[in-house]
C-alpha positions in Angstrom: 22.7 25.4 -33.3 23.5 23.8 -36.6 20.6 23.3 -39.2 20.8 19.3 -38.7 20.1 20.0 -34.8 16.9 22.4 -35.5 15.3 19.6 -38.0 15.6 17.2 -34.6 14.0 19.7 -32.4 11.5 21.1 -34.6 10.3 17.6 -35.9 10.3 16.2 -32.3 7.8 19.5 -31.4 5.6 19.0 -34.7 5.3 15.3 -33.1 4.2 16.5 -29.3 1.7 18.8 -31.2 0.6 16.2 -33.6 -0.6 14.0 -30.2 -2.0 16.9 -28.5 -4.1 17.6 -31.2 -4.8 13.9 -31.6 -6.3 13.7 -27.9 -7.8 16.8 -28.0 -10.7 15.7 -30.7 -12.3 14.0 -27.9 -13.3 17.3 -26.6 -13.5 16.6 -22.6 -15.9 18.6 -21.5 -16.2 19.7 -17.5 -14.6 17.3 -15.0 -13.8 15.4 -18.2 -11.4 18.1 -19.1 -9.3 17.8 -15.6 -9.9 13.6 -15.2 -10.3 12.3 -18.6 -13.1 10.7 -17.9 -11.0 8.4 -15.6 -10.3 6.4 -18.6 -6.5 6.5 -18.9 -4.5 2.7 -18.6 -1.9 2.9 -15.4 0.5 2.3 -17.1 -0.3 5.7 -19.3 -0.7 7.4 -16.2 2.6 6.1 -14.8 4.7 7.5 -17.5 2.8 10.8 -17.2 3.8 10.8 -13.6 7.1 10.0 -14.4 7.4 12.7 -17.0 6.2 15.5 -14.5 9.1 14.2 -12.1 11.7 14.5 -14.7 11.3 18.0 -15.1 14.5 20.7 -15.6 15.0 20.2 -12.4 16.1 16.2 -13.0 17.7 17.1 -16.4 19.8 19.8 -15.4 19.5 19.5 -11.4 20.4 16.0 -11.1 23.8 16.3 -12.9 24.3 19.2 -11.1 24.1 17.5 -7.9 26.2 14.4 -8.5 29.0 17.0 -9.8 29.1 18.9 -6.8 28.1 16.1 -4.4 27.5 12.3 -4.4 24.6 9.7 -5.3 22.6 10.2 -1.8 19.8 11.5 -3.4 18.4 8.3 -4.4 17.6 7.9 -0.9 14.5 10.4 -1.9 13.4 8.2 -5.0 13.5 5.2 -2.6 11.6 7.1 0.0 8.9 7.4 -3.0 8.0 3.7 -2.8 6.6 3.8 0.6 5.1 7.0 0.2 3.0 6.1 -2.8 1.4 3.0 -1.3 0.3 4.9 1.6 -1.0 7.4 -0.4 -2.5 4.5 -2.6 -4.2 2.6 0.6 -5.2 5.6 2.7 -6.0 8.8 0.6 -7.3 7.4 -3.0 -10.0 5.6 -2.2 -11.6 9.1 -0.7 -10.5 10.9 -3.6 -12.0 8.3 -6.0 -15.2 8.5 -4.3 -15.4 12.2 -4.3 -17.3 14.0 -6.9 -14.9 16.9 -6.8 -12.4 17.0 -9.9 -10.2 18.8 -7.2 -9.4 17.2 -4.5 -9.4 20.1 -2.2 -13.4 19.9 -2.6 -13.1 17.1 0.5 -12.2 20.0 3.0 -14.7 22.4 1.5 -17.8 19.8 2.2 -16.1 18.9 5.7 -15.7 22.6 6.9 -17.6 24.7 4.5 -16.5 27.5 1.5 -14.0 29.1 3.4 -11.9 26.3 4.3 -12.2 24.7 1.1 -10.8 27.8 -0.7 -7.9 28.6 1.8 -7.2 24.8 1.0 -7.5 25.4 -2.8 -5.5 29.2 -2.3 -2.5 27.2 -0.5 -2.2 24.8 -3.0 -2.3 27.6 -5.6 0.6 29.6 -4.4 2.4 26.8 -3.3 1.8 25.3 -7.0 3.4 28.6 -8.8 6.3 28.8 -6.6 7.6 25.0 -7.2 6.3 25.3 -11.0 7.7 28.5 -11.6 11.1 27.1 -10.3 10.7 24.5 -12.5 10.2 26.7 -15.3 13.1 28.9 -14.6 15.3 26.0 -14.3 14.2 24.4 -17.8 14.7 28.2 -19.2 18.6 28.7 -18.1 19.3 25.5 -20.0 17.5 26.4 -23.4 18.5 30.1 -23.0 22.1 28.6 -23.2 21.2 26.5 -26.1 19.4 29.5 -27.9 21.4 33.0 -26.8 24.3 31.3 -25.1 23.7 33.0 -22.3 21.5 33.0 -19.0 21.7 36.8 -18.3 18.6 38.1 -16.8 17.3 39.5 -21.0 17.8 36.3 -22.4 16.3 34.2 -19.8 13.0 36.1 -19.4 12.5 35.7 -23.3 13.2 32.0 -22.7 10.9 31.7 -20.2 8.0 33.6 -21.8 8.4 30.9 -24.8 8.3 27.5 -23.2 5.5 28.9 -21.3 3.5 29.8 -24.3 4.3 26.8 -26.4 3.3 24.3 -23.6 0.0 26.3 -22.7 -1.0 25.9 -26.8 -1.5 21.7 -26.5 -2.3 21.5 -22.5 -5.5 24.5 -22.9 -6.2 22.7 -26.2 -6.5 18.9 -25.0 -7.0 19.0 -21.3 -5.4 16.1 -19.2 -6.0 13.5 -21.8 -3.5 15.4 -24.0 -1.4 16.1 -21.4 -0.7 12.3 -20.5 -0.4 11.2 -23.9 2.0 13.8 -24.6 3.7 13.1 -21.4 4.0 9.2 -22.3 6.3 10.3 -25.2 8.0 13.0 -23.4 9.0 10.7 -20.5 10.5 8.0 -23.4 12.5 10.8 -25.1 13.8 12.0 -21.6 15.2 8.9 -20.7 16.5 8.1 -23.8 18.4 11.0 -24.2 20.0 10.3 -21.0 21.3 7.2 -21.8 22.9 8.7 -24.6 24.4 11.5 -22.9 26.0 8.9 -20.6 27.5 6.7 -23.6 28.9 9.7 -25.1 30.2 10.7 -21.9 31.8 7.1 -21.2 33.7 7.6 -24.8 35.1 11.0 -24.2 36.6 9.5 -20.8 38.1 6.8 -22.3 39.4 5.2 -19.1 39.3 1.6 -17.8 36.4 1.3 -15.3 38.3 0.8 -12.2 40.1 3.6 -12.8 37.2 5.8 -13.3 35.6 3.7 -10.2 38.8 5.0 -8.2 38.8 8.4 -9.0 35.3 8.7 -7.9 35.9 7.1 -4.5 39.1 9.0 -4.0 36.7 12.4 -4.9 39.6 15.0 -5.9 40.3 17.7 -3.5 37.0 17.2 -1.3 38.4 13.7 -0.5 34.6 12.8 -0.5 33.8 9.5 -1.9 31.3 10.5 -4.7 29.9 6.9 -5.1 28.5 7.2 -1.6 24.6 6.5 -1.8 23.9 6.3 1.8 24.8 9.0 4.0 24.6 7.8 7.8 25.4 10.7 9.8 22.8 12.2 12.2 23.2 15.7 11.0 19.4 17.1 10.6 20.6 19.1 7.8 21.2 17.0 5.5 18.6 16.6 2.9 19.3 13.3 1.5 20.8 11.8 4.6 19.5 7.8 5.6 17.8 8.9 8.6 16.0 11.8 6.7 14.9 8.9 3.8 13.4 6.8 6.8 11.4 9.3 8.4 11.4 12.9 6.9 11.4 12.2 3.1 8.4 9.9 3.0 6.2 12.2 4.8 7.5 15.1 2.7 6.4 12.5 -0.2 3.2 11.6 1.1 2.3 15.1 0.8 3.5 15.1 -2.8 1.5 12.5 -3.9 -1.7 12.9 -1.4 -2.4 17.3 -1.3 -1.1 18.3 -4.1 -3.4 18.4 -7.3 -0.9 18.5 -9.8 0.7 14.9 -8.5 -3.0 13.6 -7.5 -4.8 14.5 -10.4 -2.5 12.0 -12.6 -3.2 8.8 -10.1 -7.0 9.6 -10.4 -7.4 9.5 -14.5 -7.5 5.9 -13.4 -10.6 3.8 -13.8 -10.5 2.9 -10.2 -7.9 3.2 -6.9 -6.1 0.1 -7.5 -5.0 1.1 -10.7 -4.3 4.7 -9.3 -2.1 3.2 -7.1 -0.3 0.4 -9.8 0.5 3.8 -11.5 2.0 5.6 -8.8 4.0 2.7 -7.5 5.1 1.6 -11.2 6.4 5.4 -12.3 8.5 5.2 -8.9 9.9 1.9 -10.1 10.7 3.2 -13.3 12.4 6.2 -12.0 15.3 4.9 -10.1 16.8 3.7 -12.8 16.3 7.1 -15.0 17.2 9.1 -11.6 20.3 6.9 -11.6 21.2 7.7 -15.1 21.2 11.5 -14.7 23.0 11.5 -11.6 25.7 9.3 -13.2 25.5 12.1 -16.0 27.1 14.2 -13.5 29.4 12.1 -12.2 31.2 11.6 -15.5 31.3 14.9 -15.9 33.4 15.5 -13.1 35.4 12.5 -13.9 36.0 14.1 -17.6 36.8 17.4 -16.0 39.6 15.5 -13.9 41.3 13.6 -16.8 41.0 16.6 -19.5 41.0 19.6 -17.4 37.3 20.8 -18.5 36.2 24.1 -17.3 32.6 23.4 -16.9 31.9 25.4 -13.8 31.7 29.8 -13.7 34.2 32.2 -12.3 31.9 32.5 -9.8 31.6 28.6 -8.7 28.3 28.2 -10.5 28.0 24.8 -11.5 24.1 25.2 -12.9 25.4 24.9 -16.5 27.5 21.7 -16.5 24.9 19.8 -18.3 24.4 22.4 -20.6 27.9 23.4 -21.7 28.2 19.6 -22.2 25.4 19.2 -24.6 26.9 22.7 -26.4 30.4 21.8 -26.4 30.8 18.4 -26.8 27.9 16.5 -28.7 27.8 15.8 -32.2 25.0 17.5 -34.9 21.9 15.3 -34.5 22.8 14.2 -31.6 22.7 17.9 -29.6 19.5 18.6 -31.1 17.9 15.3 -29.7 19.6 16.0 -26.1 17.7 19.6 -26.5 14.4 17.9 -27.5 14.9 15.9 -24.5 15.4 19.2 -22.4 12.1 20.7 -24.2 10.6 17.2 -23.2 11.2 17.8 -19.4 10.4 21.3 -19.5 7.1 20.8 -20.9 5.6 18.0 -19.1 6.4 19.5 -15.5 5.0 22.7 -16.9 1.8 21.3 -19.1 -0.2 19.5 -16.1 0.7 22.2 -13.4 -1.7 24.6 -15.7 -4.3 22.3 -15.8 -4.1 21.4 -11.7 -4.0 25.0 -11.4 -7.3 25.5 -13.6 -9.0 22.5 -11.8 -8.5 24.2 -8.2 -9.5 27.6 -9.6 -12.9 26.3 -10.8 -13.8 23.9 -8.2 -12.5 25.5 -5.5 -13.0 29.1 -5.8 -15.3 29.9 -9.0 -17.9 27.6 -8.8 -18.1 28.0 -4.7 -18.0 31.9 -5.3 -21.1 31.7 -7.9 -23.2 29.3 -5.4 -22.5 31.9 -3.0 -24.0 34.8 -4.9 -27.0 32.4 -5.8 -26.0 31.9 -9.6 -26.6 28.7 -11.3 -23.0 26.7 -11.5 -21.5 26.8 -14.9 -22.3 24.0 -17.1 -19.8 21.6 -18.8 -19.2 23.9 -21.7 -18.8 27.3 -19.9 -16.6 25.2 -17.1 -14.2 24.2 -19.7 -14.0 27.6 -21.5 -13.6 28.9 -18.0 -11.0 26.5 -17.3 -9.1 27.5 -20.3 -8.9 31.3 -19.9 -7.3 30.6 -16.5 -5.0 28.7 -17.7 -3.8 31.6 -20.0 -3.8 33.4 -17.0 -1.6 30.7 -15.0 0.9 30.9 -17.7 1.2 34.6 -17.7 1.7 34.6 -13.7 4.2 31.2 -14.1 6.4 33.4 -16.5 6.5 36.2 -13.7 7.0 34.1 -10.8 10.2 32.0 -12.7 12.0 35.4 -13.7 11.6 36.1 -9.7 12.8 32.8 -8.4 16.0 32.8 -10.9 17.3 35.7 -8.7 15.9 33.4 -5.2 17.7 30.4 -6.1 20.9 32.1 -7.2 21.0 33.7 -3.5 20.3 30.9 -1.7 23.5 28.9 -2.2 21.1 25.8 -2.8 21.3 23.3 -5.5 18.5 23.6 -8.3 17.3 20.4 -7.1 17.0 21.4 -3.3 15.6 24.7 -4.1 13.0 23.1 -6.7 11.7 20.5 -3.7 11.9 23.0 -0.6 9.7 25.7 -2.1 6.5 23.4 -2.3 6.7 22.8 1.2 5.2 26.3 2.1 1.7 24.5 0.9 2.6 20.9 1.7 3.0 21.4 5.5 -0.2 23.1 6.1 -2.0 20.6 3.5 -1.1 17.7 4.9 -1.5 18.3 8.6 -5.2 19.6 7.3 -6.1 16.3 5.4 -5.0 13.9 8.1 -7.6 15.6 10.2 -10.1 16.0 7.8 -10.1 12.8 6.5 -9.2 10.3 9.7 -10.3 12.0 13.0 -13.9 13.7 13.6 -12.3 17.1 14.7 -12.1 20.4 13.4 -13.6 23.5 12.2 -13.6 26.1 9.5 -11.6 28.3 11.3 -8.7 25.9 12.7 -8.4 24.4 9.0 -7.6 28.1 7.9 -5.1 28.7 11.2 -3.7 25.6 10.2 -2.8 26.1 6.8 -1.0 29.6 8.1 0.8 28.1 10.8 2.5 25.1 8.3 3.3 27.8 5.7 4.9 29.9 8.8 7.0 26.9 10.2 8.6 26.3 6.8 9.5 29.9 6.3 11.0 29.9 10.0 12.9 27.1 9.7 14.7 28.4 6.4 18.3 28.9 6.4 18.2 32.3 4.7 15.4 33.5 6.9 16.8 32.7 10.1 20.8 34.3 9.2 18.4 37.6 8.2 16.7 37.2 11.8 19.9 36.5 13.5 18.9 33.5 15.0 20.8 30.8 12.9 23.8 30.6 15.5 21.0 29.2 18.2 18.6 26.6 16.2 19.9 23.9 14.3 19.6 23.5 10.4 16.7 21.3 9.4 16.7 19.3 6.4 13.7 19.2 3.8 12.0 16.3 5.2 12.2 17.1 8.7 11.1 21.0 7.9 8.0 19.4 6.4 7.3 16.9 9.5 7.6 19.5 11.7 5.2 21.9 10.0 2.7 19.2 9.1 2.5 18.1 12.6 2.0 21.5 14.2 -0.4 22.0 11.5 -2.5 18.8 12.7 -2.6 19.9 16.0 -4.0 23.0 15.6 -6.3 21.6 12.8 -7.8 19.2 15.6 -8.1 21.5 18.3 -11.9 21.5 18.3 -14.5 18.6 17.9 -16.4 18.7 14.6 -19.9 17.5 14.4 -19.3 15.9 10.8 -17.8 12.7 10.4 -15.4 12.3 8.2 -15.8 10.2 5.0 
C-alpha cells in the first residue's frame, strides 16, 4: 500500500491502543476483569455486540454472499430480534442472579463439577472453531492487502500477526477495554461500509432504474438478486423464510443464551433490563449495517457486468471480491480507511472471544479443579494473572485452528458466512438443550447432561452434508439448513438431559 494508506492504518491502530490503555487503568481484578463490575452503559454494550457480529465474516463474507446470491441473508438478521427478546426475558435474570463470571457455573451448581466442566469444555471447543473461522477470514483479507496473496505461507503469517496484535490490549484491560475499543471499531466498520458503497455507485455511473433492472434480471443465473424472502419449502435453504421463522430464531437464542462470548457482553450492564436493551439495540443497529455490506456485494456484481471486471479466481473462488475492490479501485487514504475497518472487524471479534475463553477456563475448569484437590480458591489478583496467561495460550491455539479451518472451508464449498455460522453449532446444540432442562425443569443428572452435550454435537456432525457424502448416505437423507440442524440437535439433547429426575429445583 502507498505511504498515505499506511499512515491511516497505523493512526487507527494507535487510537485503538490508546483507548485500550486508558480503559486498562481501572485495573479490574477477579470477576470484574470479565464483567467490568457491571458498570457499562447499555448503549456501549450494544455497540460492543455489533462490533463482534461485524467480524471479518461480515466485512468480507456479506459482499461475497450477495455477489454470489441475493439479499436473503437479511432474514437471519431479522430473526435476531425475537431471539434476543426471549433471551432477555427468560435467561438474563438467572444469569444476573448467578455469582459466576461464566454462565456454565449454573450447570455446575445444579448437576455437579463434572457436568459444569463438560459444559465449559463444550463451549471452549465450539468457540475455538468459530473464532478460528473468523480469524482466518480476517487473515484472508489482510494477507491480500499485505502480501498480495492468500497462499498458505502468507496466510499463516497474517493469522499470527492479527492474533498477537489483538491479544495485547485484550489481555491488558479485560472486558472493559474490549467494550470501549469495540465501540470505536463498530463505528469505523460501519463508516467504511458506507464509503465503499458510495465509491462503487460512482464507479458504476448508471441510473438507478437500470441498476435495479440488472439486479432483478440476475444475469446468467436469471435469479432476482434483490430477493429478500425465499418462500421455498426446501429445508436446505439456510436463509429461507421458513427457516427464518423457526430454525434461525432457535439458533440465535442459542447464540445469545449459551455462548459465553455473546452473553458476557449483555452481562456487563447494571441489570437484566439494561442487558435486554443492549441486545435489542445491537440487533436494530445491525440491520442497516448488514444491508450496507450486502449492497456492496450487489454493486460489485453490477460493476462486473457493466465494466467486465473480473474479481473471481480462475477456479471460481469469489472470497476475495471485496478485497480486490479495495486494493485496485479505491483512492489513497480511503483504501487505508478500508483496511483499518477490516482490522476493526478482525480485532473486535477476536478480543471478546479471548476474554470469554479465559473466563470459562478459570471459572469452570481451574477453580473447580483446585477445590477438588483441596486447594484454596485463587484470590482476585491471582485469578486475573492466570486469566491473562490463559488468554495467551488461547491466542496461540486460535492461530493454529484458523490455519486448519482455512483448508476445511475451501473444501466445504460454502460461503464464508454459512461456514462461520455453522461451525459453532457443534457446541450450541447440546448447550441449548442442557440449559433449557437446567433452568426450566426439575429433571436431569450429571451423567445425562454430559451425554446430552455429546449427542448434540454428534447430530450436527451427522447432518453435515460433507460428512453424509463421505458416509455415502447423502442420497437417502434430506439436506438440512443451519437452523434446522440446530433445532434437531438441541431437541434431542434436551430429551436426553431430561431422562432422569433431579432432586434439586431449577433456580
